Each structure stands twice: as C-alpha cells, then as structure tokens.
DODRENKE-137958 format. One record per residue (C-alpha): x, y, z; residue number from 1. Coordinates in steps of 0.25 Angstrom, whole numbers, plus 5000, padded with zeros to 4 digits. Each point is the difference from the previous one (the first is absolute). Last residue first. Layout:
! residues N
((X Y Z) NUM);
...
***
This chain:
! residues 143
((4895 5071 4903) 143);
((4997 4996 4986) 142);
((5013 5005 4995) 141);
((5001 5008 4988) 140);
((5012 4999 4992) 139);
((5005 5008 4988) 138);
((4995 5001 4986) 137);
((5003 4988 4995) 136);
((5002 4990 5013) 135);
((5016 4996 4999) 134);
((5002 4986 4994) 133);
((5003 4988 5007) 132);
((5003 4986 4992) 131);
((5012 4996 5008) 130);
((5001 5009 5012) 129);
((5013 5008 4999) 128);
((4992 5013 4996) 127);
((4994 5001 5013) 126);
((5013 5000 5006) 125);
((5004 5012 4992) 124);
((4987 5006 5002) 123);
((5002 5000 5015) 122);
((5014 5006 4998) 121);
((4994 5011 4992) 120);
((4991 5002 5010) 119);
((5010 5001 5011) 118);
((5009 5010 4992) 117);
((4989 5008 4999) 116);
((4997 5001 5015) 115);
((5014 5002 5002) 114);
((5000 5011 4990) 113);
((4988 5007 5006) 112);
((5007 4999 5015) 111);
((5012 5008 4993) 110);
((4991 5010 4994) 109);
((4992 5003 5011) 108);
((5014 5001 5010) 107);
((5005 5009 4989) 106);
((4987 5008 5000) 105);
((4997 5000 5015) 104);
((5015 5007 5002) 103);
((4998 5011 4990) 102);
((4987 5002 5005) 101);
((5005 5001 5014) 100);
((5013 5009 4997) 99);
((4991 5010 4992) 98);
((4989 4999 5011) 97);
((5012 5005 5009) 96);
((5005 5010 4992) 95);
((4984 5006 4997) 94);
((4998 5000 5015) 93);
((5013 5008 5003) 92);
((4995 5010 4988) 91);
((4986 5002 5007) 90);
((5004 5005 5012) 89);
((5011 5008 5000) 88);
((4999 5005 4986) 87);
((4984 5003 5002) 86);
((4999 5016 5003) 85);
((4986 5004 5002) 84);
((4994 5009 4990) 83);
((4986 4994 5003) 82);
((4997 4994 4986) 81);
((5015 4995 5000) 80);
((4998 4993 5014) 79);
((4987 4993 4995) 78);
((5008 4996 4986) 77);
((5011 4994 5008) 76);
((4990 4993 5010) 75);
((4992 4993 4987) 74);
((5013 4996 4994) 73);
((5005 4993 5013) 72);
((4987 4993 5001) 71);
((5000 4995 4987) 70);
((5015 4996 5001) 69);
((4996 4993 5012) 68);
((4988 4995 4994) 67);
((5009 4993 4989) 66);
((5011 4995 5010) 65);
((4989 4992 5007) 64);
((4995 4994 4988) 63);
((5015 4997 4996) 62);
((5001 4994 5014) 61);
((4988 4991 4998) 60);
((5006 4994 4988) 59);
((5013 4998 5008) 58);
((4992 4992 5011) 57);
((4993 4992 4990) 56);
((5014 4995 4993) 55);
((5006 4997 5014) 54);
((4987 4992 5002) 53);
((4999 4992 4988) 52);
((5015 4996 5002) 51);
((4997 4996 5015) 50);
((4988 4992 4995) 49);
((5007 4991 4992) 48);
((4996 4987 5006) 47);
((4990 4997 4989) 46);
((4987 5004 5010) 45);
((5008 5013 5003) 44);
((5001 5002 4984) 43);
((4985 5000 5000) 42);
((4997 5008 5011) 41);
((5011 5010 4996) 40);
((4994 5001 4984) 39);
((4986 5001 5006) 38);
((5003 5011 5008) 37);
((5007 5007 4989) 36);
((4989 5000 4991) 35);
((4998 5005 4987) 34);
((5015 5001 4997) 33);
((5005 4990 5007) 32);
((4991 4991 4994) 31);
((5005 5005 4986) 30);
((5014 4996 5005) 29);
((4997 4987 5006) 28);
((4992 4994 4989) 27);
((5010 4992 4990) 26);
((5012 4996 5006) 25);
((4996 5000 5014) 24);
((4986 4995 4998) 23);
((5004 4990 4991) 22);
((5011 4996 5012) 21);
((4988 4999 5010) 20);
((4992 4991 4990) 19);
((5012 4991 4998) 18);
((5002 4999 5015) 17);
((5012 5006 5005) 16);
((5014 4996 5005) 15);
((5011 5010 5000) 14);
((5014 4999 5001) 13);
((5008 5014 5003) 12);
((4994 5016 4998) 11);
((5007 5000 4987) 10);
((4991 4987 4995) 9);
((5004 4987 5001) 8);
((4988 4989 4996) 7);
((4991 4988 5008) 6);
((4986 5000 4993) 5);
((4989 4994 5009) 4);
((4989 4993 4994) 3);
((4987 5006 5001) 2);
((4991 4997 5012) 1);
***
C-alpha cells in the first residue's frame, strides 16, 4: 500500500495514497473522457464517490438533453411535412429544453471546476514530496 498524503483541497482536508493522488492529478480527466464508469469506481474507492457520481449524472443528463433535442427536431419536421401547426407543442418543449440545457451546462461547468481544483490540489501535494517529479507525459496507473 502506498503511503498517504494529507492535504487541503477546496473540498476539505483529504488523505489519499500517492497512487490515488497521482490518478486525480494526472489521469482522472482522461479517464472521465474514456469511461465515466471507471472514473466513478476509482473515485468511490478513494472516498470521493459522491463527487464522481454527481459528475456522472450531469454527463448523462447532457446525453438525455441531446436525445430530447433530436426527438423535438424530428417531431417538428414531421409536423412541417404534414402542414400541421407546431407552435403549441414544439415551442413549449424547446423552452423547457433550453432551461434544462442551461441548468445542466452550468452545473456541469461547476462540477468540472471542482474536479480541476481537486486535481490541482493533488498535484501541489505531490510536488511537496522531496525529490518528487510528476510523470512525463501524464500518469498511467496499473489499476
């Protein structure tokens, strides 16, 4: 087991193994891009599951928003093709979607900022270790 680092973050004081701190500092962003499930699992094992789960829900909501926009577009195109009016049905859906997308994007940005701040805190803690050098080209964990 890797030694623990104890350090302050915007989320509060954390105690993480060096491996976990390196993951958060150098690999979490790329892992999130490749596999949200993998990020959530790894962060849960570090005791940071709530943060990761919240981020995953926001990413999922973005995908739902896109699907709903496509459905609304398809419905509008069908109504236009048949000469049906759609102001009473499509416009309210679009207004609701605009609100949901705005809220989701603001929340997602805040979540990304929290993860980035945690990453920076982990990097700073790691660089306080005498002789520590960040991995060249990013960190690639074995797990």
